[in-house]
TIGUDREN-639724 format. One record per residue: x, y, z of N, C-alpha, C in turn; residue in one letter. Coordinates in steps of 0.001 Angstrom, whole numbers, padded with zeros to 6 digits, always signed. Layout:
BEGIN
XYZXYZXYZA;...
This chain:
BEGIN
+103101+085234-059868+102897+084521-060580+101322+084985-061109M;+101230+085612-062558+100058+086393-062822+099454+085648-063675T;+097993+085549-063481+097204+084377-064373+096815+085077-065491T;+097303+084707-066833+096516+084924-067734+095130+085253-068165A;+095124+086697-068642+093788+087064-069059+092835+085927-069698F;+091853+085567-069621+091024+084932-070169+089853+085710-070757D;+090183+086025-072101+089269+086798-073150+088009+086155-072840T;+087551+084820-073539+086429+084039-073359+085424+084303-072436A;+086429+083972-071180+085544+084253-069756+085069+085796-069835R;+085781+086710-070190+085562+088087-069704+084409+088196-070909A;+084072+087895-071863+083153+087964-072727+081906+087546-072538E;+081916+086085-072096+080774+085495-071601+080511+086204-069888A;+080881+086705-069518+080743+087487-068561+080012+088862-068428F;+080542+089103-069614+079553+090567-070424+078534+090283-070618A;+078246+089299-071287+077163+088994-071979+076140+088401-070678G;+076428+087850-069587+075992+087810-068512+075325+089009-068109K;+075886+089587-067853+075767+090926-067000+074657+091803-067809M;+074659+091657-069794+074049+092531-070183+072456+091681-070254V;+072496+090367-070227+071247+089787-069859+070677+089973-068358G;+071640+090316-067589+071654+090710-065942+070598+092404-066259V;+071200+093012-066755+070406+094287-067285+068966+094434-067907L;+069060+093364-068996+067678+093367-069592+066775+092701-069033N;+067251+091288-067937+066159+090882-067290+065417+091826-066039G;+066425+092729-065280+065590+093808-065014+065099+094494-065378A;+064914+095114-066650+064592+096129-067131+062885+095339-067187A;+063037+093851-067604+061819+093134-067787+060906+093080-066680V;+061868+092840-065372+061425+092671-064241+060544+093902-064098A;+061135+095024-064026+059963+096331-063544+059330+096609-064307L;+058893+096356-065756+058151+096701-066674+056798+095662-066590M;+057464+094355-066175+056440+093354-065759+055747+093820-064396T;+056244+094409-063462+055544+094870-062359+054728+096106-062592S;+054945+096680-063782+054174+097645-064201+052784+097173-064508L;+053294+096104-065313+052214+095472-066211+051135+094699-065248G;+051137+094665-064179+050574+093674-062997+049923+095140-062046H;+050678+096066-061752+050189+097041-061135+048957+097558-062151R;+048962+097932-063335+048147+099157-063775+047089+097940-064543T;+046972+096771-064482+046272+095953-064718+046062+095146-066448G;+047506+095728-066905+047724+095439-068493+047369+093823-068869L;+048056+093172-067774+048146+091641-068032+046809+090858-067818F;+046266+091505-066690+044474+091160-066861+043728+091084-068452D;+043944+092674-068528+043364+093059-069814+043100+091953-070833T;+044790+091945-070846+045160+091006-072080+044815+089363-071980M;+044289+089125-071202+044428+087315-070406+043564+086899-071671R;+042759+087539-072432+042063+086196-073168+042351+086218-074005G;+044036+086503-074591+044619+086262-075573+043926+086608-077436G;+043110+087508-077087+042929+088448-078675+043925+089336-078661A;+044220+089635-079941+045132+090389-080606+044670+091857-080704A;+045363+092913-079604+044689+094326-079817+046110+095374-080258V;+045619+096280-080703+046321+097429-080791+046585+098280-079320T;+047249+099213-079746+048061+099852-078590+046693+100511-078070S;+046112+101004-079077+044724+102280-078712+043923+101319-077805H;+043323+100028-078400+042436+099139-077972+042774+099100-076188D;+044119+098558-076515+044288+098286-074979+044316+099432-074189L;+044845+100730-074342+044663+101531-073662+043480+102035-073139A;+042541+101614-074253+041132+101915-074106+040297+100947-072847A;+040793+099849-072992+040154+099081-072314+040503+098939-070925A;+042182+099473-070850+042465+099315-069342+042557+100835-068736A;+041632+101794-069391+041543+103237-069221+042971+103769-068677E;+043911+103788-069635+045565+104130-069351+045391+104877-070567L;+046799+105644-070542+047422+106348-071428+048102+105777-072715S;+047698+105671-073935+047801+105048-074821+049426+105099-075302E;+049866+106322-074748+051400+106484-075065+052399+105606-074060R;+052000+105725-072328+052503+104947-071890+052301+103265-072325Y;+050985+103206-072408+050922+101516-072817+051545+101024-074195V;+051909+101968-075403+052875+101800-076459+053715+101090-076389R;+054751+102325-075183+055824+102286-074889+056209+101059-074054E;+055153+100266-072923+055005+099135-072237+055189+098120-073415W;+054327+098279-074031+054157+097089-075180+055315+096995-075928L;+056070+098008-076137+057304+097810-077194+058314+097129-075780G;+058362+097433-074422+059658+096494-073481+059016+095128-073702A;+057601+094664-073590+057369+093515-073227+057444+092498-074575M;+057343+093167-075907+057820+093036-077146+058958+092105-076947T;+059883+093129-077181+061529+092978-077321+061777+092377-075918V;+061052+092236-074975+061656+091386-073670+060881+089816-073702G;+060381+089454-075468+059801+088145-075357+058750+087794-074093G;+057891+088874-073937+056276+088849-073210+055418+088550-073775V;+055286+089669-074943+054211+089583-075401+055190+089766-076713V;+053490+089296-077831+053718+088951-079528+053222+090157-080340E;+053991+090693-081206+053537+091058-081916+053393+091130-083637H;+052448+091531-083991+052235+091254-085423+052381+092594-086003D;+053755+092669-086693+054199+093934-087514+052923+094348-088600P;+052446+093659-089329+051543+093735-090631+050297+094228-089884A;+049937+093812-089010+048384+094329-088014+048552+095574-086994A;+049923+095481-086667+050497+096547-085824+050007+096027-084236D;+049506+094567-084074+048680+094340-082716+049418+093660-082127T;+049435+093197-080747+049872+092307-079980+048949+091535-078800Y;+049572+090520-078850+048997+089232-078006+049793+088847-076598T;+049085+088585-075501+049612+087860-074849+049564+086501-074764L;+050363+085359-074732+049823+084230-075195+049452+083470-074027P;+048954+082552-074050+047666+081877-073006+048974+081276-071876A;+050208+080528-072924+050844+079902-071650+051677+081128-070962E;+051919+082188-071429+052480+083172-070913+051683+084045-069605H;+050365+083969-070247+049247+084790-069131+049295+083712-067916A;+048991+082458-067945+049463+081384-067068+050354+081671-065828A;+050933+082722-065604+052255+083080-065177+052360+084601-064456F;+051379+085498-065242+051259+086715-065296+049801+087829-064687L;+048981+086935-064475+047811+087447-064249+047254+087063-063015T;+046559+087797-062425+045816+087713-061096+044738+086507-061017R;+044455+086122-062109+043742+084954-062155+044572+083590-062295A;+045763+083667-062351+046993+082815-062404+047383+082429-060891A;+047088+083282-060156+047496+082987-058480+047251+081641-058024A;+047825+081023-057669+049339+081450-056931+050249+081310-057869P;+049922+081480-059097+051398+081434-060066+051482+082319-060623N;+050966+083698-059882+051273+084944-060892+052585+085751-060354N;+053791+085368-061280+054899+085932-061213+055385+087054-061075M;+054016+087514-061917+054233+089279-062162+053995+089786-060660A;+053214+089525-059540+053074+090119-058375+054688+090364-057892A;+055464+089381-058006+056749+089181-057327+057467+090288-057730A;+057318+090944-058888+058436+091503-059712+057943+093051-058629M;+057373+093272-058311+056673+094576-057702+058367+094898-056515Q;+058888+093676-056278+059854+093889-055257+060878+094522-055885W;+061365+094783-056988+062226+095535-057547+061671+096916-057416V;+060984+097489-057544+060144+098782-057308+060318+099099-055598G;+060066+098196-054819+060041+098472-053502+061285+098572-052877V;+062267+097694-053337+063479+097671-052855+064474+098805-053491L;+064123+098929-055061+065101+099590-055714+064218+101265-055187G;+063591+101916-054681+063187+102764-053626+064167+103073-052315A;+064663+102172-051967+065719+102320-051065+066900+102331-050890V;+067766+102154-052050+068818+101626-052596+069310+103001-052054E;+069419+104036-051841+069996+105378-051389+070356+104947-049858D;+069167+104886-049078+069352+104511-047647+069953+102863-047761D;+069991+102218-048142+070872+101175-048242+072107+101418-048436V;+072494+102228-049411+073927+102689-049664+074774+103127-048279A;+073798+104118-047880+074205+105003-046658+073987+103774-045599A;+073477+102527-045344+073800+101912-044336+075031+100987-044642A;+075505+100956-045617+076892+100156-046037+077894+100756-045261F;+077899+102395-044977+078692+103118-044084+078356+103071-042687R;+077178+103636-042425+077383+103608-041032+076553+102629-040583H;+076123+101232-040890+076023+100070-040268+074344+100125-039668G;+073671+100583-039437+072820+100932-038445+071131+100273-039203L;+071545+100191-040360+070087+099704-040874+069231+100596-041702G;+068351+100501-042229+066967+101006-042671+065935+100794-041911V;+065140+101949-041613+063617+101252-040805+062672+100675-041916P;+061690+100019-040837+060311+100094-042237+059619+101096-042836Y;+059927+102159-041780+058939+103324-042250+059360+103880-043924A;+060824+103449-044632+061178+103774-045232+060873+103380-046674A;+059905+101995-046528+059799+100983-047551+058259+101081-048017Y;+058362+102078-049111+056909+102366-049536+056166+101014-050222R;+055029+100813-049732+054371+099882-050399+055041+098423-050050R;+055681+098410-048573+055790+096819-048336+054969+095956-048085F;+054163+096264-047242+053076+095861-046645+051983+095286-047677H;+051792+096370-048645+050955+095769-049832+051605+094356-050669T;+052908+094717-051148+053046+093627-051977+053571+092360-051055V;+053708+092692-049702+054071+091355-048689+052714+090971-048878M;+051904+091616-048697+050317+090791-048906+050230+089852-049562A;+050269+090586-051256+049964+090080-052376+050940+088532-052523E;+052392+088542-052009+053069+087347-051452+052480+086366-050774E;+051949+086887-049926+051282+086053-048571+050060+085136-049224S;+049328+085927-050049+048028+085362-050953+048825+084186-051370D;+049807+084438-052264+049998+083516-052942+050654+081928-052505Q;+051663+082799-051428+052758+081110-050995+052041+080829-049788T;+051244+081775-048909+050810+081229-047485+049165+080902-047718T;+048517+082162-047896+046936+081982-048283+046732+081046-048674V;+046995+080684-050244+046600+080153-051223+046817+078376-050692A;+047962+078279-049809+048020+077152-049354+047583+076355-048020G;+047111+077401-047068+046871+076909-045648+045774+075759-045618L;+044664+075795-046412+043852+074379-046239+044420+073062-046348E;+044761+072903-047706+045254+071871-048451+046363+071134-048048D;+047475+072414-047743+048862+072049-047890+049469+072450-046398H;+049179+073383-045692+049906+073891-044781+049001+073700-043235I;+047864+073245-042965+047323+072986-042111+047728+071447-041817V;+047844+070581-042896+048226+069413-043021+049347+068968-042209P;+050223+070130-042206+051705+069554-042187+051356+069014-040612L;+050530+069496-040151+050150+069499-038317+049068+068286-038165V;+049740+067009-038010+048790+065947-037884+047171+066008-036936P;+046312+066029-037024+045090+066331-036426+044772+067651-035814G;+045885+068903-036674+045590+070591-036733+044001+070751-037007L;+043426+070087-038238+042224+070801-038653+041344+070377-037830A;+041243+069022-037261+040046+068835-036440+040321+069586-035047A;+041095+069565-034863+041198+070702-033282+040785+071932-033526R;+041508+072588-034572+040922+074093-035384+039086+074019-035595L;+038409+072897-036076+037163+073071-036305+036568+072805-034859R;+036918+072068-033734+036505+072122-032310+036584+073253-031938S;+037782+074256-031903+038092+075378-031363+038808+075959-030494G;+040127+075846-030798+041018+076352-030084+041726+077651-030361I;+043002+078416-029506+043369+079343-029546+044996+079604-030369D;+044859+080462-031151+045905+080727-032228+046377+081740-032106V;+047815+082059-032138+048562+083557-032685+049372+083400-033613L;+049236+084354-034387+050011+084666-035271+051519+086055-034755D;+052378+085729-035016+053335+086594-034825+053913+087175-036216V;+053928+087944-036099+054380+089264-037548+053161+088739-038255G;+052113+089312-038073+050663+088889-039032+050940+089698-040468C;+051595+090972-039878+051601+091844-041263+050185+092244-041381G;+049331+092206-042670+048099+092760-043499+047309+091958-042915S;+047154+090733-042032+046384+089680-041525+046066+088742-042497G;+046422+088719-043683+045415+087882-044412+045608+086423-043982R;+046529+085744-043973+046610+084282-043563+045701+084189-042275A;+046036+085080-040976+044943+084480-040114+043642+084698-040377L;+043292+085778-041183+042270+085896-041667+041169+084744-042226A;+042023+083833-043414+041239+083216-044002+041271+081845-042885R;+042204+081488-041904+041960+080724-040705+040898+080384-040161L;+040477+082231-039862+039329+082706-038714+038251+082128-039793A;+038387+082456-041217+037009+081746-042057+037082+080609-042164E;+038126+079773-042373+038046+078423-042550+037345+077993-041165L;+037829+078293-039834+037637+077271-038730+037076+078664-037542F;+035390+078590-037862+034721+079844-037050+035087+079667-035305P;+035106+078296-035196+034802+077721-033770+036058+077850-033196A;+037105+078458-033822+038408+078769-032902+038687+080124-032861S;+039753+080612-031756+040052+082159-031360+041601+082337-032333R;+041507+083686-032693+042605+083962-033509+043172+085350-032990F;+044363+085328-032717+045050+086827-032460+046144+086936-033218V;+046605+088284-033895+047424+088606-034797+048470+089716-034224G;+049521+089396-033790+050571+090456-033468+051534+091072-034288Y;+051652+091872-034828+052652+092747-035633+052973+094312-035072D;+054550+094298-035162+055175+095556-034455+054647+096606-035537A;+054275+096636-036810+054259+097686-037749+052392+098045-037066A;+052073+099388-036988+050919+099361-036437+050068+099990-037903P;+050896+100233-038824+050089+100621-040344+049656+099467-040760D;+050345+097903-040259+050053+096830-040860+048825+096181-039986A;+048659+096299-038817+047938+096228-037909+046239+096689-038223V;+046775+098014-038410+045344+098867-039177+044728+098357-040483T;+045707+098010-041356+044774+097194-042488+044357+095768-042185I;+045014+095030-041414+044486+093895-040669+043008+093848-039912A;+043030+094818-039131+041825+094925-038509+040751+095399-039566Q;+040702+096164-040352+039842+096614-041743+039424+095487-041976L;+040335+094713-042689+040188+093466-043294+039309+092344-042124T;+039294+092453-041361+038569+091784-040074+037405+092332-040474A;+037118+093401-040033+035837+093819-040029+034714+093699-041320R;+035423+093747-042627+035061+093937-043947+034152+092748-043974E;+035151+091453-043550+034283+090234-043833+033758+089719-042732R;+033531+090714-041455+032509+090425-040476+033347+089008-039686G;+034244+088632-039501+034870+088283-038403+035103+088744-037353L;+033966+087641-036404+034194+088128-034945+035111+087242-034188R;+035768+086227-034721+036412+085550-034121+038037+085746-033915N;+038416+086793-034572+039721+087456-034592+039948+089112-034176I;+041331+089077-033944+041925+090643-033191+042986+090582-033680R;+043446+091987-033693+044883+092405-033801+045337+093518-033123F;+046974+093176-032764+047067+094033-031857+048274+094383-032442E;+049052+095811-032368+050181+096559-032409+051188+095935-031316A;+052166+094833-031824+053256+094454-030279+054149+093818-030852R;+055049+093921-030134+056224+093232-030601+056227+091997-029679D;+056515+091156-030429+056084+090050-030078+057660+089330-029268A;+058768+090271-028861+059930+089753-028348+059277+090463-026748A;+058505+091477-026726+057658+092073-025254+056493+091005-024886A;+056014+090178-025728+054434+089910-025446+054731+089122-023952M;+053132+089518-023393+053649+088563-021759+052947+087523-022341P;+052224+086909-023102+051474+085789-022786+052232+084532-022144D;+051627+083534-021626+052010+082588-021212+051120+081669-021092R;+051175+080312-021758+050563+079010-021952+049081+079473-022079A;+048853+080324-022779+047671+081362-023674+047033+080357-024926A;+047938+080157-025474+047385+079611-026840+047979+078097-027395F;+047485+077029-028245+047376+076087-028272+048406+076055-029967D;+048134+076835-030806+049143+077184-031902+049351+078387-031967L;+050991+078677-032306+051593+079809-032769+051790+079590-034136V;+051632+080627-034887+052371+080469-036171+053450+081745-036636T;+054160+081670-037409+054795+082593-038021+055445+082649-039410A;+054680+083196-040112+054739+083496-041374+055757+084002-042071F;+056972+083651-042409+058015+084524-043119+058078+085793-042145D;+058332+086006-041039+058462+087157-040200+059666+086714-039016A;+060332+085772-038922+060798+085606-037748+062592+086111-038232V;+063149+085922-039104+064438+086307-039460+064553+087852-039614H;+063416+088731-039559+063730+090153-039341+063542+090923-038243D;+063106+089696-036690+062690+090701-035926+063861+091047-035316Q;+064067+092238-034366+065048+092766-033793+065635+092005-032747A;+064543+090992-032395+065248+090224-031050+064567+088819-031389D;+064973+087927-032711+064766+086850-032615+064786+085533-031666P;+065697+085688-030954+065956+084850-030053+064768+084769-028987A;+064706+086492-028518+063599+086835-027620+061947+086403-028054G;+061752+086464-029448+060729+086001-029896+060392+084618-029810V;+061112+083832-030211+060926+082008-030223+060879+081596-028907L;+061508+082314-027998+061365+082251-026280+059973+082118-026139G;+059691+083430-026192+057851+083929-025963+057099+082987-026571N;+057035+082749-028274+056562+082076-028637+056583+080480-027595V;+057719+079777-027421+057680+078579-026371+056755+078770-025622A;+057058+080291-024593+056468+080269-023422+054992+080230-023527A;+054628+081027-024433+052905+081078-025012+052087+080154-025207A;+052762+078752-025846+052147+077625-026031+051734+076969-024642L;+050514+076234-024779+049593+075531-023687+050952+074500-024137R;+050558+073136-022938+051296+071676-023021+050929+071284-024593P;+051484+070367-025002+050758+069888-026154+050744+070911-027548G;+051371+072151-027177+051312+073170-028324+051981+073061-029367G;+051577+073741-030553+052489+073411-031845+052746+074806-032532V;+054280+074919-032523+054567+076282-033110+054494+075725-034700F;+054018+076628-035361+054220+076538-037070+054786+077202-037560L;+056192+077334-038174+057159+078550-038550+057023+078358-040058M;+056751+078928-040874+057091+079417-042152+058469+080079-042766Q;+059507+079898-043128+060878+080641-043259+061529+080189-044658D;+062299+081352-044809+063063+081063-046111+063751+079919-046464I;+063517+079230-047649+064687+077725-047617+065734+078049-047913K;+066845+078097-046828+068477+078267-047455+069115+077289-046452A;+070292+077582-046841+071246+076845-046192+072055+078202-045028C;+072428+078015-044222+072986+079226-043123+074798+079507-043672S;+074718+078429-044976+076172+078554-045220+076136+079268-046610H;+076861+080064-047013+076809+080656-048360+077096+079330-049570V;+078025+078599-049396+078609+077746-050180+077110+076517-050317A;+076185+076644-049336+075152+075565-049621+073854+076506-050232G;+074079+077379-050607+072896+078447-051488+072945+078626-052659N;+074473+078185-053100+074669+078424-054803+073952+077740-055745R;+073104+076513-055400+072004+075842-056811+070747+076410-056265D;+070418+077417-055161+069229+077749-054612+068804+078808-055928L;+067546+077793-056538+067053+078340-057690+066928+080287-057498P;+066364+080278-056032+066198+082073-056124+067140+082705-054913L;+068373+081990-055230+069545+082298-054215+069929+083678-054329G;+069971+084266-055698+070287+086232-055916+069113+086789-055636P;+067924+086376-055390+066861+086967-054664+066237+087290-053334F;+067050+086041-052757+066931+085687-051278+068204+086741-050773V;+069277+086814-051542+070218+087587-050764+070042+088823-051064Y;+069470+089472-051872+069183+091083-052560+068349+091651-051652T;+066972+090650-051531+065767+091443-050487+066425+091267-048841V;+067357+089900-048655+068045+090325-047497+068624+091264-047052S;+069521+091508-047743+070417+092709-047566+069534+094159-047663C;+068488+094239-048841+067816+095526-048987+066749+095434-047951M;+066409+094541-047419+065365+094983-046255+065148+094275-045086H;+064953+092533-045203+065158+091586-043937+066392+092011-042954C;+067697+091824-043394+068678+092320-042390+068637+093719-041581M;+068211+094843-042772+068513+096166-042663+067425+096220-041303S;+066078+095691-041871+065271+096190-040921+065764+095942-039409V;+066333+094495-039276+066770+094150-038084+067600+094896-037441S;+068541+095591-038096+069846+096153-037760+069098+097397-037624L;+068086+098133-038397+067377+099524-037527+066859+099546-036233A;+066761+098517-035815+066361+098235-034277+066952+098026-033525N;+067957+097748-033712+068955+097291-032693+069323+095617-032652G;+068827+095184-033842+068793+093483-033761+069852+093227-034536G;+070141+091431-034276+071626+091026-035030+071713+091061-036414P;+070625+091344-036912+070353+091604-038553+070533+089681-039387G;+069658+088836-038914+070076+087265-039560+070052+087689-040855L;+069163+088103-041327+068548+088044-042975+068239+087156-043232G;+067343+087440-044862+066600+086032-044877+067296+084724-045196A;+068683+084707-045447+069100+083645-045774+070058+082902-044043A;+069061+083332-043093+069802+082803-041863+069781+081022-041958W;+069186+080713-042921+069193+078882-042942+068550+078307-041883G;+068413+077062-042499+067783+075735-041543+068698+075439-040767K;+069984+075667-040595+071053+074958-039710+070826+076181-038271E;+070751+077113-038672+070662+078522-037406+069346+078271-036966L;+068709+078057-037868+067222+078170-037543+066668+076882-036307A;+067366+075560-036597+066958+074956-035994+067698+074920-034633L;+069052+075839-034733+069822+075787-032950+069432+076835-032795E;+068460+077686-033231+067656+078741-032052+066609+078477-031833M;+065738+077426-032477+064230+076679-031797+065120+075842-030741L;+066177+075043-030858+066447+074218-029524+066788+075259-028088A;+067369+076336-028796+067965+077223-027694+066563+077631-026981A;+065651+077666-027783+063939+078355-027575+063283+077465-026309A;+063544+076045-026432+063007+075010-025876+062252+074611-026787G;+062199+074307-027948+061937+073534-028704+062245+072098-028809F;+062185+070964-028561+062771+069213-028564+062320+069055-029740R;+061084+068822-030428+060547+068237-031418+060358+069201-032767D;+061440+068959-033510+061472+069639-034405+061244+069189-036147V;+059762+069596-036757+060013+068963-038005+060255+069770-038982R;+060809+069465-040249+061211+070520-040834+060492+069735-042405V;+059624+070961-043254+058864+069995-044373+059048+070936-045701S;+058972+070826-046837+058600+071744-048308+057661+071420-048801T;+057191+072338-049430+055554+071966-049887+056070+072559-051853L;+055166+071766-052547+055427+071622-053829+054846+073510-054171P;+054052+073746-053721+053627+075394-054314+054342+076585-054045H;+055264+076057-052893+055867+077129-052241+057282+076790-052354D;+058076+077213-053427+059491+076936-053443+060435+077848-052683P;+059881+078786-052051+061116+079687-051411+061219+079144-049712I;+060162+078360-049506+060345+078545-047934+060312+077166-047577N;+060961+077020-046329+060551+075534-045308+059429+075958-044554Y;+059324+074800-043864+058046+074771-042662+058457+074158-041635Y;+058590+074479-040220+058992+074105-039264+057516+073575-038336Y;+057633+072344-037930+056407+072366-037221+057434+071960-035946V;+057405+072843-034674+057980+072528-033344+057541+072337-032309A;+057544+072012-031019+056993+071283-030026+058051+071345-028825R;+057246+071883-027395+058194+071924-027020+058915+070376-025792C;+058230+069502-026304+057960+068382-025450+057802+067300-026306G;
């Protein structure tokens, strides 16, 4: 039996896909507005011509004019045809400028370009199944560091550290802390600034990220922190740390089970593992209403899953989900696990885990 073709449904879907295409275009141009500083230049809300804006931002007027066209028809900036001027409304600037952090959504739009740049590699991986290595992703650590600033660094003192009762007091007194998958080290550097009596170590398998982290620590004059290029699945530390953190890092590891087992072994008695990872269900049906569901699966397919597979890993993906995360934490030896969400961070769960 054949089902009658639903013309209205088809037309509605076509309209949806037009919206997707236009949305992707606006996202790409929003990323450019962030990277070139155009949104920051327009933040004051004054009406400007394309020439005035280009001069203020020290950019090419022709490119700025075309960008303003996209932003106008995309509903991001407002245009006065009579004066031929453009305005960024304050209500829009509240989500598009660096001053708006941690609510700067323009920074997140950079993922469109980062992921789009590896489309050919990922398309090939669909056939050979081996994944795409970290080295293929241009600007990954730069964009990830900006995201870390907004979701992690901005919330450390007021939201994330308080998830563990008494942790702030222990950090002030002085404890040993390890950050697994530290990336460019911004979260750990912030903790080192906040708690100078404690000692901090960051591990990341990407040498270029570790180099950036080391430079950051030197520039800030931090003497209670060090970074090492090290695979957490092979780290030798045993009963060496009072706190281990992993900020959005476990799911794309080549050996996530090994990493979690090593984290458990690296903790001293009474130690705590604080893991931030993607807010998702382990089953796709549970993610249908996830506000950022399409983004989570896309960044997973285009990066998280793929880099794990490229290194011989299981390719958990960003949507490995709370259910599987809890199973793996239990298998690693964590017997007491509490999962929280935070108002400032709609994309992550926070796991506070102890071995006994």
